[in-house]
C-alpha positions in Angstrom: -18.7 -20.3 -21.2 -18.1 -23.1 -18.7 -20.4 -24.8 -16.4 -20.1 -26.8 -13.1 -22.8 -28.7 -11.3 -23.6 -28.2 -7.6 -22.9 -31.9 -7.1 -19.4 -31.4 -8.6 -18.7 -28.5 -6.3 -19.8 -30.7 -3.4 -17.3 -33.3 -4.4 -14.6 -30.7 -4.7 -15.3 -29.2 -1.2 -15.4 -32.7 0.3 -12.0 -33.4 -1.3 -10.6 -30.2 0.1 -11.9 -31.1 3.6 -10.5 -34.6 3.3 -7.1 -33.2 2.4 -7.0 -30.9 5.4 -8.2 -33.6 7.8 -5.6 -36.0 6.4 -2.8 -33.4 6.7 -3.7 -31.7 9.9 -6.5 -33.6 11.7 -10.2 -32.9 12.1 -10.0 -30.2 14.7 -6.6 -28.6 13.9 -6.5 -24.8 13.5 -5.2 -23.4 10.3 -2.7 -20.6 10.5 -3.7 -17.4 8.8 -0.9 -14.9 8.3 -2.6 -12.2 6.4 -4.8 -9.5 7.8 -5.5 -7.1 4.9 -5.5 -8.5 1.4 -6.0 -7.1 -2.1 -8.4 -8.6 -4.6 -9.3 -8.0 -8.2 -13.1 -8.7 -8.4 -14.1 -11.1 -11.1 -16.0 -8.6 -13.1 -12.8 -6.5 -13.4 -10.5 -9.3 -14.5 -10.6 -8.2 -18.2 -9.3 -4.8 -17.2 -6.0 -6.4 -16.3 -4.9 -8.0 -19.5 -1.5 -6.3 -19.8 1.1 -6.0 -17.0 0.9 -2.2 -17.1 -2.8 -2.5 -16.1 -1.8 -4.2 -12.8 -0.9 -0.9 -11.2 -4.4 0.5 -11.4 -5.0 0.4 -7.7 -8.5 2.0 -8.1 -9.7 -1.2 -9.7 -8.4 -3.4 -6.8 -10.6 -4.1 -3.8 -9.2 -4.4 -0.3 -10.5 -7.0 2.2 -9.9 -7.8 5.8 -9.3 -11.5 6.5 -10.1 -11.1 10.2 -13.4 -9.5 9.3 -14.1 -12.4 6.8 -13.3 -14.9 9.5 -15.5 -13.2 12.1 -18.5 -13.1 9.8 -18.0 -16.8 8.7 -17.9 -17.8 12.4 -21.2 -16.1 12.9 -22.6 -18.3 10.1 -21.1 -21.4 11.7 -22.6 -20.7 15.1 -26.1 -19.5 14.0 -28.1 -22.1 12.1 -30.8 -19.4 11.4 -28.3 -17.0 9.8 -28.7 -16.8 6.0 -25.7 -17.7 3.9 -25.2 -15.0 1.3 -23.0 -14.9 -1.8 -20.8 -12.4 0.1 -20.0 -15.4 2.3 -18.7 -17.2 -0.8 -16.2 -14.4 -1.2 -15.3 -14.6 2.5 -14.7 -18.3 2.3 -12.7 -17.9 -0.9 -10.4 -15.5 0.9 -9.9 -18.0 3.7 -9.2 -20.9 1.3 -6.8 -18.6 -0.7 -4.9 -17.7 2.5 -4.6 -21.4 3.6 -3.2 -22.2 0.1 -0.7 -19.3 0.4 0.5 -20.3 3.9 0.8 -24.0 3.0 2.1 -23.6 -0.5 3.9 -20.2 -0.7 4.9 -19.0 -4.2 7.9 -17.1 -3.0 
């Protein structure tokens, strides 16, 4: 099992923000191309050890990037809104999309 400190995560997030601000400027808008995405939840990763397992669509969740973004913007605008661990998933989907747009694999 691995560990990471909250202070280390803070450094990583600051580095990510610094990268984006350096590349695009502080108030630049990031282009998000995807609407619906597919995701294998962490607790199901071990079910996909062999390539033939990858076609088990019932184990793959579907998310909506626009919905994620809408909910995260509510969190940004409302200081009284409670941040939940679902918001972590939403933010991860946005960060993953930015990575795909800026550094496409294909």
